[in-house]
ZAPA-981170 format. One record per residue (C-alpha): x, y, z; residue in one letter. Coordinates in steps of 0.05 Angstrom, whole numbers, plus 5000, padded with zeros to 4 digits. Layout:
N
     c1     c2     c3   res
      X      Y      Z     a
...
# end
This chain:
613
     c1     c2     c3   res
   5362   3708   4172     x
   5351   3632   4157     x
   5276   3643   4127     x
   5308   3697   4075     x
   5365   3645   4056     x
   5311   3587   4051     x
   5272   3631   4002     x
   5331   3646   3961     x
   5349   3573   3952     x
   5277   3557   3930     x
   5282   3609   3879     x
   5349   3578   3855     x
   5319   3509   3855     x
   5254   3529   3825     x
   5214   3507   3884     x
   5138   3501   3885     x
   5087   3552   3914     x
   5076   3504   3968     x
   5147   3504   3988     x
   5147   3582   3987     x
   5083   3582   4031     x
   5118   3527   4082     x
   5177   3579   4095     x
   5127   3630   4122     x
   5091   3577   4164     x
   5154   3551   4189     x
   5181   3628   4209     x
   5115   3631   4246     x
   5126   3569   4287     x
   5201   3590   4302     x
   5173   3646   4349     x
   5195   3709   4310     x
   5171   3769   4331     x
   5109   3808   4299     x
   5156   3852   4252     x
   5202   3797   4231     x
   5146   3752   4215     x
   5119   3811   4170     x
   5184   3815   4138     x
   5187   3745   4125     x
   5117   3744   4092     x
   5135   3805   4052     x
   5197   3765   4026     x
   5155   3704   4011     x
   5104   3745   3968     x
   5160   3776   3932     x
   5197   3705   3915     x
   5131   3682   3889     x
   5119   3741   3844     x
   5195   3733   3825     x
   5181   3658   3813     x
   5122   3671   3770     x
   5162   3719   3729     x
   5218   3671   3718     x
   5163   3617   3699     x
   5134   3662   3651     x
   5202   3682   3624     x
   5218   3605   3615     x
   5154   3597   3580     x
   5165   3651   3534     x
   5234   3629   3520     x
   5210   3558   3506     x
   5154   3587   3460     x
   5207   3632   3424     x
   5253   3575   3417     x
   5192   3535   3384     x
   5178   3591   3338     x
   5252   3598   3320     x
   5256   3525   3304     x
   5199   3528   3265     x
   5225   3592   3224     x
   5290   3545   3213     x
   5248   3488   3187     x
   5213   3533   3141     x
   5282   3560   3115     x
   5304   3493   3102     x
   5235   3466   3071     x
   5242   3404   3034     x
   5181   3365   3064     x
   5120   3406   3072     x
   5084   3349   3109     x
   5147   3344   3156     x
   5137   3417   3169     x
   5067   3411   3185     x
   5080   3352   3229     x
   5131   3391   3266     x
   5086   3454   3281     x
   5025   3407   3306     x
   5078   3372   3350     x
   5099   3438   3377     x
   5036   3461   3387     x
   5018   3399   3428     x
   5081   3406   3472     x
   5078   3481   3483     x
   5001   3483   3504     x
   5007   3418   3536     x
   4949   3384   3505     x
   4926   3315   3497     x
   4916   3326   3420     x
   4936   3372   3365     x
   4916   3374   3294     x
   4911   3414   3230     x
   4858   3414   3173     x
   4859   3445   3105     x
   4805   3478   3066     x
   4779   3454   3001     x
   4751   3504   2965     x
   4720   3459   2902     x
   4688   3413   2958     x
   4666   3469   3004     x
   4696   3437   3068     x
   4756   3423   3111     x
   4791   3363   3119     x
   4847   3330   3163     x
   4917   3338   3140     x
   4959   3326   3202     x
   4941   3295   3271     x
   4979   3278   3335     x
   4959   3245   3397     x
   4893   3225   3361     x
   4871   3152   3369     x
   4804   3149   3330     x
   4804   3133   3260     x
   4734   3166   3254     x
   4760   3229   3280     x
   4823   3231   3233     x
   4776   3216   3169     x
   4719   3272   3192     x
   4706   3325   3138     x
   4674   3391   3159     x
   4634   3434   3119     x
   4643   3507   3120     x
   4613   3535   3181     x
   4599   3467   3212     x
   4631   3452   3282     x
   4686   3492   3312     x
   4735   3483   3260     x
   4682   3498   3201     x
   4671   3566   3239     x
   4740   3587   3245     x
   4752   3566   3170     x
   4693   3608   3149     x
   4702   3669   3198     x
   4778   3671   3194     x
   4775   3685   3270     x
   4802   3639   3331     x
   4750   3603   3373     x
   4762   3564   3444     x
   4713   3523   3483     x
   4723   3491   3555     x
   4668   3440   3530     x
   4653   3428   3460     x
   4592   3386   3455     x
   4541   3423   3497     x
   4569   3494   3470     x
   4512   3526   3427     x
   4560   3574   3394     x
   4577   3519   3342     x
   4533   3485   3285     x
   4535   3409   3311     x
   4527   3357   3263     x
   4517   3284   3274     x
   4581   3260   3239     x
   4621   3318   3276     x
   4601   3302   3347     x
   4603   3227   3336     x
   4681   3244   3318     x
   4692   3287   3372     x
   4661   3235   3422     x
   4697   3178   3389     x
   4764   3215   3406     x
   4738   3236   3472     x
   4754   3312   3463     x
   4724   3360   3513     x
   4766   3429   3509     x
   4784   3453   3434     x
   4820   3512   3413     x
   4825   3527   3340     x
   4861   3585   3303     x
   4862   3602   3230     x
   4919   3587   3178     x
   4915   3653   3145     x
   4956   3682   3081     x
   4935   3755   3074     x
   4852   3751   3068     x
   4853   3674   3047     x
   4843   3621   3101     x
   4882   3560   3083     x
   4862   3517   3141     x
   4857   3511   3218     x
   4904   3492   3269     x
   4878   3461   3333     x
   4897   3445   3403     x
   4849   3401   3447     x
   4844   3367   3517     x
   4802   3305   3537     x
   4782   3346   3600     x
   4753   3413   3610     x
   4805   3471   3606     x
   4805   3546   3598     x
   4850   3566   3543     x
   4890   3634   3559     x
   4902   3686   3515     x
   4974   3675   3514     x
   4958   3607   3492     x
   4915   3632   3438     x
   4965   3676   3412     x
   5018   3621   3413     x
   4979   3578   3376     x
   4961   3630   3328     x
   5036   3644   3318     x
   5049   3573   3301     x
   4989   3573   3250     x
   5022   3634   3215     x
   5082   3593   3207     x
   5041   3534   3182     x
   5008   3582   3133     x
   5076   3603   3107     x
   5100   3530   3102     x
   5039   3515   3061     x
   5045   3575   3013     x
   5119   3561   3007     x
   5108   3494   2994     x
   5055   3515   2940     x
   5103   3566   2908     x
   5158   3515   2903     x
   5114   3466   2869     x
   5091   3521   2822     x
   5163   3538   2809     x
   5183   3465   2794     x
   5122   3454   2748     x
   5139   3520   2715     x
   5211   3499   2708     x
   5193   3425   2685     x
   5143   3459   2633     x
   5196   3509   2612     x
   5247   3453   2604     x
   5199   3407   2566     x
   5182   3465   2520     x
   5254   3486   2509     x
   5266   3408   2496     x
   5208   3404   2448     x
   5234   3467   2412     x
   5306   3443   2402     x
   5278   3379   2381     x
   5232   3409   2332     x
   5286   3454   2305     x
   5336   3398   2301     x
   5284   3358   2266     x
   5265   3416   2217     x
   5338   3429   2198     x
   5348   3356   2187     x
   5288   3348   2138     x
   5307   3419   2105     x
   5378   3391   2094     x
   5354   3326   2066     x
   5309   3371   2015     x
   5372   3418   1999     x
   5420   3356   1990     x
   5369   3324   1940     x
   5338   3274   1987     x
   5277   3232   1963     x
   5210   3219   1998     x
   5234   3156   2030     x
   5290   3192   2067     x
   5245   3246   2089     x
   5195   3194   2117     x
   5248   3156   2148     x
   5278   3212   2187     x
   5210   3234   2209     x
   5192   3165   2231     x
   5257   3168   2276     x
   5241   3237   2305     x
   5168   3221   2322     x
   5183   3147   2341     x
   5121   3120   2299     x
   5107   3093   2231     x
   5101   3141   2165     x
   5064   3129   2103     x
   5066   3182   2048     x
   5019   3183   1993     x
   5011   3228   1931     x
   4948   3263   1908     x
   4920   3202   1871     x
   4929   3155   1934     x
   4995   3117   1905     x
   5044   3103   1963     x
   5106   3146   1956     x
   5141   3121   2016     x
   5127   3072   2078     x
   5171   3069   2144     x
   5152   3026   2202     x
   5083   3018   2184     x
   5037   2969   2148     x
   5008   2984   2081     x
   4947   3024   2083     x
   4901   3065   2032     x
   4903   3139   2040     x
   4854   3159   2087     x
   4812   3207   2037     x
   4763   3232   2087     x
   4816   3255   2142     x
   4858   3282   2086     x
   4804   3330   2064     x
   4792   3347   2138     x
   4865   3364   2147     x
   4863   3403   2085     x
   4801   3443   2101     x
   4829   3454   2175     x
   4901   3468   2160     x
   4919   3424   2219     x
   4933   3349   2230     x
   4873   3311   2249     x
   4875   3245   2284     x
   4822   3185   2285     x
   4828   3112   2310     x
   4905   3120   2332     x
   4926   3149   2264     x
   4944   3224   2249     x
   4939   3250   2181     x
   4965   3317   2151     x
   4950   3342   2083     x
   5010   3361   2037     x
   4992   3424   2003     x
   5023   3477   1958     x
   4980   3534   1974     x
   4907   3510   1961     x
   4936   3455   1911     x
   4941   3388   1943     x
   4999   3349   1932     x
   4987   3286   1976     x
   4985   3269   2055     x
   5029   3242   2109     x
   5003   3187   2154     x
   5029   3177   2225     x
   5015   3111   2265     x
   5032   3089   2336     x
   5008   3153   2371     x
   4938   3161   2399     x
   4960   3223   2430     x
   5005   3274   2403     x
   5038   3334   2441     x
   5034   3400   2415     x
   5107   3405   2396     x
   5102   3338   2363     x
   5041   3355   2331     x
   5074   3420   2299     x
   5132   3382   2282     x
   5090   3333   2243     x
   5051   3393   2211     x
   5117   3430   2195     x
   5139   3358   2159     x
   5084   3365   2115     x
   5114   3431   2091     x
   5181   3403   2081     x
   5147   3344   2040     x
   5105   3393   1999     x
   5173   3426   1984     x
   5205   3363   1962     x
   5148   3342   1918     x
   5147   3410   1883     x
   5222   3410   1875     x
   5211   3337   1842     x
   5152   3357   1804     x
   5194   3418   1775     x
   5257   3375   1760     x
   5208   3322   1727     x
   5174   3370   1688     x
   5239   3407   1661     x
   5273   3338   1649     x
   5207   3311   1614     x
   5209   3373   1572     x
   5281   3358   1553     x
   5270   3288   1543     x
   5206   3304   1501     x
   5246   3352   1457     x
   5297   3297   1443     x
   5248   3245   1429     x
   5212   3291   1379     x
   5275   3312   1344     x
   5298   3239   1343     x
   5234   3214   1313     x
   5224   3277   1261     x
   5294   3290   1236     x
   5343   3232   1256     x
   5389   3245   1198     x
   5398   3322   1211     x
   5447   3314   1263     x
   5457   3244   1288     x
   5519   3260   1325     x
   5484   3319   1364     x
   5425   3272   1386     x
   5476   3223   1410     x
   5510   3277   1451     x
   5444   3302   1479     x
   5419   3232   1501     x
   5486   3221   1536     x
   5474   3286   1578     x
   5409   3255   1597     x
   5440   3187   1615     x
   5413   3153   1552     x
   5463   3117   1504     x
   5430   3119   1438     x
   5484   3079   1405     x
   5465   3017   1450     x
   5406   2974   1432     x
   5336   2997   1454     x
   5267   2974   1443     x
   5220   3025   1420     x
   5151   3028   1457     x
   5086   3062   1438     x
   5036   3062   1492     x
   4961   3084   1487     x
   4901   3089   1537     x
   4835   3116   1519     x
   4813   3175   1556     x
   4876   3181   1603     x
   4921   3240   1604     x
   4992   3227   1573     x
   5025   3260   1631     x
   4995   3206   1681     x
   5009   3152   1631     x
   5084   3178   1624     x
   5090   3179   1706     x
   5062   3110   1710     x
   5109   3086   1652     x
   5171   3123   1684     x
   5166   3086   1748     x
   5165   3015   1713     x
   5223   3021   1666     x
   5303   3032   1678     x
   5322   3103   1693     x
   5367   3100   1631     x
   5306   3095   1587     x
   5280   3157   1544     x
   5207   3176   1551     x
   5171   3232   1514     x
   5109   3244   1471     x
   5107   3246   1394     x
   5039   3252   1354     x
   5001   3245   1411     x
   5029   3180   1432     x
   5072   3162   1490     x
   5141   3136   1466     x
   5191   3101   1507     x
   5262   3077   1484     x
   5282   3023   1531     x
   5346   2986   1541     x
   5319   2914   1534     x
   5328   2855   1482     x
   5257   2827   1484     x
   5206   2874   1447     x
   5146   2824   1455     x
   5163   2807   1527     x
   5170   2884   1548     x
   5107   2903   1509     x
   5065   2851   1543     x
   5093   2868   1612     x
   5083   2941   1604     x
   5010   2932   1580     x
   4994   2891   1642     x
   5031   2938   1693     x
   5005   3001   1667     x
   4937   2972   1658     x
   4937   2950   1732     x
   4967   3023   1754     x
   4918   3069   1717     x
   4855   3013   1720     x
   4842   3021   1648     x
   4864   2986   1587     x
   4936   3000   1561     x
   4955   2984   1492     x
   5029   2976   1477     x
   5066   2965   1411     x
   5138   2951   1409     x
   5193   2942   1355     x
   5268   2930   1361     x
   5317   2920   1393     x
   5360   2969   1348     x
   5411   3025   1359     x
   5426   3095   1327     x
   5383   3152   1310     x
   5358   3130   1239     x
   5346   3058   1261     x
   5309   3079   1325     x
   5265   3131   1285     x
   5250   3067   1235     x
   5234   3021   1294     x
   5185   3075   1320     x
   5145   3071   1255     x
   5141   2994   1262     x
   5118   3003   1335     x
   5067   3050   1318     x
   5041   3008   1259     x
   5036   2949   1312     x
   5001   2994   1359     x
   4947   3014   1304     x
   4942   2939   1283     x
   4927   2919   1357     x
   4872   2971   1366     x
   4845   2952   1295     x
   4842   2873   1310     x
   4804   2889   1376     x
   4868   2875   1422     x
   4859   2926   1467     x
   4898   2925   1532     x
   4946   2876   1502     x
   5021   2889   1488     x
   5059   2857   1425     x
   5110   2868   1371     x
   5096   2854   1297     x
   5126   2785   1303     x
   5071   2771   1352     x
   5017   2788   1306     x
   5029   2733   1254     x
   5018   2743   1185     x
   4993   2815   1197     x
   5060   2831   1226     x
   5094   2807   1166     x
   5057   2847   1122     x
   5064   2910   1165     x
   5136   2899   1173     x
   5189   2938   1142     x
   5236   2883   1149     x
   5192   2821   1139     x
   5223   2762   1171     x
   5193   2711   1123     x
   5232   2649   1150     x
   5219   2670   1222     x
   5144   2670   1211     x
   5144   2606   1173     x
   5185   2575   1231     x
   5141   2605   1282     x
   5081   2576   1250     x
   5104   2509   1225     x
   5171   2496   1257     x
   5148   2436   1297     x
   5119   2404   1235     x
   5181   2417   1193     x
   5227   2388   1246     x
   5188   2328   1253     x
   5192   2316   1176     x
   5263   2329   1178     x
   5276   2279   1238     x
   5227   2224   1218     x
   5230   2231   1140     x
   5156   2238   1142     x
   5109   2275   1096     x
   5067   2322   1141     x
   5081   2385   1102     x
   5060   2351   1035     x
   4999   2323   1071     x
   4978   2397   1099     x
   4989   2425   1024     x
   4942   2370   0996     x
   4896   2378   1053     x
   4887   2454   1042     x
   4889   2446   0965     x
   4829   2402   0968     x
   4788   2448   1011     x
   4796   2398   1071     x
   4764   2340   1033     x
   4804   2280   1061     x
   4778   2233   1004     x
   4807   2283   0950     x
   4872   2295   0991     x
   4884   2216   0992     x
   4879   2213   0917     x
   4931   2269   0909     x
   4973   2240   0959     x
   4963   2171   0934     x
   4955   2136   1002     x
   4898   2109   1041     x
   4851   2160   1076     x
   4867   2129   1140     x
   4939   2148   1128     x
   4913   2220   1112     x
   4877   2220   1176     x
   4934   2194   1221     x
   4981   2245   1193     x
   4935   2303   1205     x
   4923   2279   1275     x
   5000   2283   1285     x
   4995   2352   1253     x
   4940   2366   1312     x
   4990   2337   1366     x
   5048   2387   1335     x
   5004   2451   1326     x
   4951   2444   1373     x
   4876   2428   1368     x
   4858   2495   1338     x
   4901   2497   1277     x
   4840   2483   1235     x
   4799   2541   1259     x
   4797   2600   1211     x
   4843   2650   1243     x
   4899   2599   1254     x
   4882   2563   1188     x
   4896   2625   1152     x
   4962   2629   1186     x
   4987   2558   1173     x
   4963   2567   1098     x
   5006   2632   1091     x
   5064   2599   1123     x
   5056   2539   1075     x
   5054   2585   1016     x
   5112   2625   1040     x
   5150   2558   1052     x
   5137   2534   0981     x
   5161   2600   0952     x
   5225   2603   0992     x
   5239   2529   0982     x
   5238   2534   0908     x
# end
């Protein structure tokens, strides 16, 4: 029958309901019998039911395809925003709404804000923030239940606020459906579909939007977990890297100590590892090493704070860690160039202080042992030089000191100062091949040098500056051999006593530098040298010019400084005597007539007369 074939064709082509109704109308006009017409109408009704079923299946198929696509997107999750945008887009397409959007809850702020929108044209709507319980979305977020309205603005079920209503009006929304993005009992946000005209949302549409919201919740949770995993991985990576770096640095520092490295090498390695400047001070505040930093005084307050807390402390861009051996302070390390210091670098810096303490203890132990051995050699050398000179020389060689080479013997004294501190300061200012020890409560040094006067003066100044107190130094030599060095020590000791008795505290000299006092105290009096040091310029002038300045000086002093009596002794005019004495002043200096220097000149004149005879 033609009408039945027509219905089948419409089913095949997906015809509209009007087209199916038109088939029954056409059959009625064709003059069919009552039974045939009833058959056609029943066939048309069946065709409409089949059409509705097919439409429902196609819609369900599209929905399932969208859900499968969403699941596929989640499986390939790389961009959370991209997945959320895809979900919002599918919600809009499947529900055939003008607008779809997604908001997320902000627990700290107590509200929900827009995350993704599609189809929106109002900037005001895209920036709106809903408080918990406010508007349709706030209610969904608070109750974790879906809500729908055919007309939002007059709907009394919702808590209308001026801001939300203004945004809804600006976007022109009328019908709104919102479902929660829920993960377990936790609501992450809300997924919406909305129209700009009144609309009744079906149960199937609510269910479909809920399924998409579940996928969105999974996407957000997966993204959060991936971010947490990446963060944890990065934290573990940084921690492992810091641990390896700290272990390498510790091994490097420990190896330096075991190989006999010094404080400067440890400071250099630490500066390279921490990428900053390093300054190491000893317990007295003296600088032991400095790498990549400007000179600075020891930050005593920070050192004390670090010693008390047992940790590194920071202030004004510098880090300080006390160097301790148990409760005993040994010094400090200062790090510059780091306002902030990570936990790993801070532990490394603190570990470096332990390594530095070990190094300083080793150095102190070695120094004490060496000082004891050297001190014993000094004692034996000065008390019994003739007992075993060969053994003394051999012991000196084992310490790197050649007692057969010329040495200046130096004796130093500083009132109210420990000999250990004085010895430490002196050791830093003489060659390593020097011999230092204590004898008869005096610091004694055997220094390879050729200028006793210059060395004594230099050491007195340098040690005085280092200890911030006067240091008096007597010297003798140079000489070589155990017996000669012991004799030179006696001369240096007499020189030191003379300096102290004469009030020359804080100065350094040898006996020759003490004038006639040195001549009188010396075992090997250098009379000619003394005469020449005192009157050499006058003697040379007489020798070169044939003048009689020395004779005039003899007459001047023999006559008690009376010029008239002197001119009678010399048989010259008084002006001649005056002119000769003016020449003497030009040669000896203006102070030769003052009591102390006049005594030197008279003694030299007397010795000159004796030696000439």
